[in-house]
Backbone as CSV, one residue per row, in Angstrom:
resi,resn,N_x,N_y,N_z,CA_x,CA_y,CA_z,C_x,C_y,C_z
1,MET,99.829,34.348,98.399,100.098,34.928,99.705,101.474,34.476,100.172
2,GLY,102.228,35.376,100.807,103.571,35.082,101.254,103.619,34.308,102.556
3,LYS,104.831,33.977,102.936,105.046,33.214,104.166,104.792,34.101,105.384
4,LYS,104.184,33.478,106.407,103.909,34.168,107.664,104.358,33.291,108.821
5,ILE,104.719,33.950,109.922,105.089,33.240,111.136,104.253,33.758,112.302
6,GLU,104.208,32.932,113.334,103.553,33.304,114.579,104.640,33.455,115.631
7,ILE,104.570,34.549,116.374,105.521,34.832,117.451,104.729,34.798,118.750
8,ILE,105.148,33.945,119.674,104.431,33.795,120.944,105.364,34.180,122.078
9,ILE,104.910,35.132,122.886,105.644,35.548,124.086,104.615,35.680,125.197
10,GLY,104.826,34.952,126.272,103.865,34.997,127.371,102.480,34.611,126.883
11,GLU,101.504,35.459,127.155,100.119,35.201,126.761,99.774,35.779,125.391
12,GLU,100.728,36.410,124.736,100.455,37.116,123.481,100.980,36.365,122.265
13,LYS,100.212,36.457,121.180,100.608,35.882,119.892,100.551,36.988,118.849
14,GLY,101.636,37.120,118.095,101.669,38.073,116.996,101.866,37.333,115.680
15,ILE,101.392,37.936,114.615,101.548,37.384,113.269,102.484,38.316,112.502
16,ALA,103.427,37.717,111.762,104.368,38.520,110.979,104.453,38.013,109.557
17,GLU,104.557,38.960,108.634,104.797,38.638,107.231,106.299,38.663,106.986
18,LEU,106.790,37.718,106.205,108.218,37.633,105.902,108.508,38.314,104.568
19,PHE,109.625,39.013,104.498,110.031,39.748,103.291,110.830,38.827,102.375
20,GLU,110.120,37.977,101.657,110.776,36.983,100.800,111.587,37.618,99.672
21,GLU,111.193,38.787,99.204,111.925,39.443,98.113,113.114,40.248,98.624
22,LYS,112.999,40.828,99.805,114.066,41.675,100.342,115.147,40.887,101.075
23,ALA,114.789,39.750,101.647,115.752,38.935,102.406,115.528,37.449,102.091
24,PRO,115.662,37.062,100.821,115.298,35.691,100.426,116.126,34.590,101.076
25,LYS,117.406,34.797,101.241,118.249,33.741,101.814,117.924,33.513,103.281
26,TYR,117.759,34.604,104.031,117.443,34.447,105.447,116.047,33.856,105.627
27,VAL,115.076,34.360,104.874,113.709,33.850,105.008,113.668,32.347,104.724
28,GLU,114.344,31.903,103.689,114.362,30.475,103.378,115.028,29.667,104.497
29,ALA,116.159,30.164,105.001,116.860,29.450,106.079,116.016,29.413,107.354
30,LEU,115.377,30.530,107.684,114.519,30.581,108.870,113.348,29.620,108.709
31,TRP,112.696,29.661,107.571,111.529,28.810,107.319,111.880,27.337,107.503
32,ASN,113.048,26.961,106.993,113.481,25.565,107.097,113.884,25.172,108.520
33,ALA,114.225,26.149,109.357,114.649,25.882,110.733,113.490,25.891,111.737
34,LEU,112.337,26.411,111.341,111.219,26.538,112.274,110.646,25.183,112.647
35,PRO,110.143,25.047,113.886,109.975,26.065,114.918,111.264,26.328,115.700
36,LEU,111.353,27.535,116.248,112.473,27.930,117.112,111.913,28.475,118.414
37,ASP,112.679,28.362,119.474,112.292,28.987,120.734,113.540,29.320,121.527
38,GLY,113.372,30.179,122.492,114.486,30.552,123.345,114.057,31.545,124.402
39,ILE,114.936,31.752,125.361,114.703,32.737,126.415,115.030,34.119,125.861
40,VAL,114.123,35.046,126.068,114.234,36.386,125.498,115.262,37.219,126.254
41,SER,116.089,37.911,125.479,116.996,38.938,126.021,116.460,40.288,125.577
42,HIS,116.596,41.284,126.431,116.143,42.628,126.084,117.354,43.523,125.918
43,ALA,117.298,44.422,124.939,118.387,45.376,124.732,118.571,46.230,125.981
44,ASN,119.815,46.531,126.312,120.098,47.359,127.484,120.190,48.844,127.160
45,PHE,120.711,49.175,125.986,120.983,50.574,125.677,120.205,51.119,124.491
46,SER,119.898,50.276,123.516,119.323,50.799,122.272,117.831,51.106,122.359
47,GLY,117.117,50.500,123.294,115.699,50.806,123.430,114.826,49.570,123.376
48,GLU,113.670,49.713,122.747,112.645,48.675,122.762,112.921,47.625,121.680
49,GLU,113.761,46.687,122.067,114.221,45.619,121.183,114.470,44.384,122.035
50,MET,113.994,43.239,121.560,114.250,41.985,122.267,114.660,40.936,121.253
51,SER,115.337,39.888,121.736,115.844,38.870,120.820,115.936,37.521,121.505
52,ILE,116.072,36.488,120.658,116.405,35.150,121.141,117.596,34.664,120.326
53,PRO,118.460,33.871,120.946,119.567,33.292,120.177,119.030,32.236,119.219
54,THR,119.663,32.129,118.064,119.291,31.114,117.074,120.558,30.456,116.551
55,PRO,120.414,29.304,115.924,121.574,28.757,115.222,121.961,29.722,114.105
56,GLU,123.179,29.645,113.652,123.586,30.494,112.539,122.845,30.040,111.290
57,LEU,121.913,30.849,110.826,121.092,30.490,109.676,121.724,30.959,108.370
58,THR,122.441,32.055,108.419,123.149,32.568,107.247,124.173,33.604,107.709
59,ARG,125.209,33.775,106.915,126.165,34.862,107.154,125.905,36.033,106.219
60,VAL,124.947,35.833,105.326,124.609,36.866,104.351,123.787,37.955,105.028
61,LYS,124.180,39.197,104.800,123.417,40.332,105.330,122.538,40.873,104.221
62,GLU,121.232,40.853,104.467,120.250,41.300,103.482,119.375,42.388,104.093
63,ASN,118.902,43.290,103.243,117.967,44.343,103.641,118.466,45.088,104.886
64,ILE,119.668,45.593,104.797,120.310,46.299,105.917,119.619,47.648,106.126
65,ALA,119.258,47.930,107.381,118.534,49.164,107.699,119.119,49.828,108.939
66,TYR,119.364,51.131,108.842,119.793,51.908,110.004,118.600,52.364,110.829
67,LYS,117.452,52.423,110.198,116.243,52.849,110.903,115.204,51.745,110.764
68,THR,114.701,51.288,111.889,113.655,50.265,111.885,112.361,50.871,112.412
69,CYS,111.279,50.200,112.128,109.957,50.616,112.594,109.470,49.633,113.649
70,PRO,108.610,50.091,114.572,108.020,49.150,115.515,107.341,48.006,114.761
71,GLY,107.679,46.781,115.149,107.131,45.602,114.502,108.076,44.951,113.513
72,ASP,109.167,45.643,113.153,110.139,45.034,112.249,110.820,43.853,112.931
73,LEU,111.186,42.865,112.128,111.932,41.702,112.601,113.301,41.720,111.930
74,GLY,114.331,41.457,112.717,115.678,41.466,112.180,116.456,40.253,112.624
75,TYR,117.701,40.174,112.148,118.564,39.065,112.531,120.001,39.519,112.604
76,GLY,120.751,38.787,113.420,122.188,38.964,113.477,122.817,37.865,112.647
77,ALA,123.691,38.250,111.740,124.333,37.268,110.860,125.702,36.908,111.411
78,GLY,126.072,35.636,111.277,127.388,35.189,111.714,127.433,34.908,113.198
79,LYS,128.567,35.184,113.799,128.773,34.909,115.226,127.782,35.720,116.059
80,GLY,127.195,35.088,117.039,126.206,35.768,117.872,124.862,35.895,117.182
81,SER,124.502,34.901,116.407,123.256,34.939,115.639,122.059,35.046,116.571
82,GLY,121.040,35.730,116.094,119.823,35.852,116.858,118.707,36.430,116.026
83,LEU,117.485,36.233,116.480,116.307,36.796,115.854,115.844,37.953,116.727
84,ILE,115.633,39.111,116.124,115.376,40.349,116.854,113.979,40.859,116.554
85,VAL,113.271,41.293,117.590,111.971,41.949,117.449,112.166,43.408,117.861
86,TYR,112.056,44.300,116.885,112.102,45.744,117.153,110.668,46.167,117.432
87,TYR,110.341,46.435,118.701,108.931,46.654,119.010,108.578,48.083,119.383
88,GLY,109.553,48.982,119.417,109.239,50.364,119.778,110.365,51.307,119.434
89,ASN,110.534,52.322,120.270,111.536,53.352,120.043,112.947,52.807,120.225
90,LEU,113.811,53.157,119.278,115.186,52.669,119.301,116.159,53.797,119.025
91,SER,117.360,53.609,119.520,118.477,54.489,119.217,119.644,53.567,118.868
92,VAL,119.646,53.064,117.622,120.622,52.054,117.235,121.950,52.677,116.831
93,THR,123.012,51.922,117.093,124.354,52.383,116.729,124.905,51.619,115.536
94,LYS,124.297,50.472,115.218,124.709,49.721,114.035,123.463,49.208,113.334
95,PRO,123.551,48.998,112.023,122.355,48.611,111.276,121.927,47.184,111.576
96,GLY,120.655,46.920,111.305,120.117,45.580,111.428,119.716,45.057,110.065
97,CYS,119.536,43.759,109.978,119.069,43.114,108.750,117.601,42.771,108.960
98,VAL,116.727,43.446,108.235,115.287,43.302,108.446,114.716,42.276,107.470
99,PHE,113.975,41.289,108.016,113.436,40.220,107.182,111.924,40.069,107.262
100,GLY,111.245,40.886,108.066,109.797,40.767,108.188,109.226,41.856,109.068
101,ARG,107.890,41.825,109.221,107.210,42.825,110.053,105.972,42.201,110.693
102,ILE,105.776,42.510,111.958,104.577,42.067,112.670,103.388,42.845,112.126
103,THR,102.377,42.116,111.670,101.184,42.742,111.099,99.930,42.442,111.915
104,GLY,100.047,41.566,112.886,98.908,41.212,113.726,99.289,41.197,115.190
105,ASN,98.588,41.977,116.001,98.762,42.077,117.451,100.118,42.647,117.861
106,LEU,100.574,43.685,117.177,101.798,44.369,117.598,101.646,44.909,119.021
107,GLU,100.467,45.390,119.353,100.242,45.951,120.696,100.509,44.911,121.785
108,GLY,100.059,43.688,121.579,100.295,42.621,122.556,101.769,42.273,122.664
109,ILE,102.473,42.227,121.535,103.908,41.938,121.550,104.660,43.080,122.236
110,GLN,104.235,44.313,122.006,104.858,45.452,122.693,104.661,45.350,124.202
111,LYS,103.468,44.968,124.620,103.180,44.804,126.056,104.109,43.762,126.666
112,GLU,104.268,42.625,125.989,105.155,41.573,126.499,106.619,42.012,126.457
113,GLY,106.998,42.766,125.434,108.371,43.281,125.355,108.701,44.162,126.544
114,ARG,107.784,45.031,126.910,108.006,45.908,128.074,108.025,45.104,129.371
115,ARG,107.258,44.023,129.391,107.247,43.149,130.562,108.580,42.393,130.678
116,VAL,109.140,41.971,129.532,110.424,41.255,129.521,111.528,42.116,130.140
117,TRP,111.456,43.427,129.930,112.455,44.333,130.495,112.501,44.197,132.018
118,LYS,111.340,43.977,132.638,111.253,43.890,134.096,111.292,42.460,134.615
119,GLU,110.733,41.527,133.859,110.613,40.132,134.287,111.440,39.247,133.361
120,ARG,112.652,38.998,133.726,113.553,38.187,132.887,113.105,36.727,132.852
121,GLY,113.571,35.989,131.837,113.323,34.555,131.767,112.117,34.142,130.947
122,LYS,111.502,35.082,130.220,110.353,34.716,129.388,110.819,33.980,128.136
123,LYS,109.974,33.113,127.658,110.274,32.306,126.476,109.554,32.888,125.256
124,MET,110.242,32.866,124.114,109.637,33.240,122.834,109.625,31.996,121.947
125,VAL,108.502,31.773,121.284,108.358,30.672,120.334,108.037,31.284,118.977
126,ILE,108.718,30.788,117.954,108.459,31.243,116.585,108.176,29.997,115.755
127,ARG,107.025,30.026,115.075,106.648,28.876,114.263,105.940,29.324,112.990
128,LYS,105.887,28.421,112.038,105.219,28.696,110.771,103.736,28.895,111.022
129,LEU,103.172,29.835,110.314,101.719,30.007,110.332,101.193,29.377,109.059
130,GLU,100.593,28.245,109.219,100.049,27.501,108.068,98.594,27.921,107.903
131,GLU,98.273,28.409,106.716,96.886,28.854,106.470,96.169,27.917,105.558
């Protein structure tokens, strides 16, 4: 079984599978840096996307995608690093680097994402899911 993480926002917890084959360098760097937390920022123009700032985990861009699906997890490489949760409809202007997908409780994460748009200052926690 592959690596999984838990994403906690507000009262909701989501489970995500990491794409170890598609984004091996980022997944390894993220795994070694966990747990991470931060105040959530919501996209202003692209749609249903939220993120937290992270330390620069890698400058390597892996699994670049112009189209993401609800539940995909992405990252910004290099300056302005961050972990991104694509939770709904998007109209992106630049590609993202996708490293995982929420497979458990996407609905709850979507609910919190929509709440973050209105209620700023929410915290996101990302940690290893040890089974």
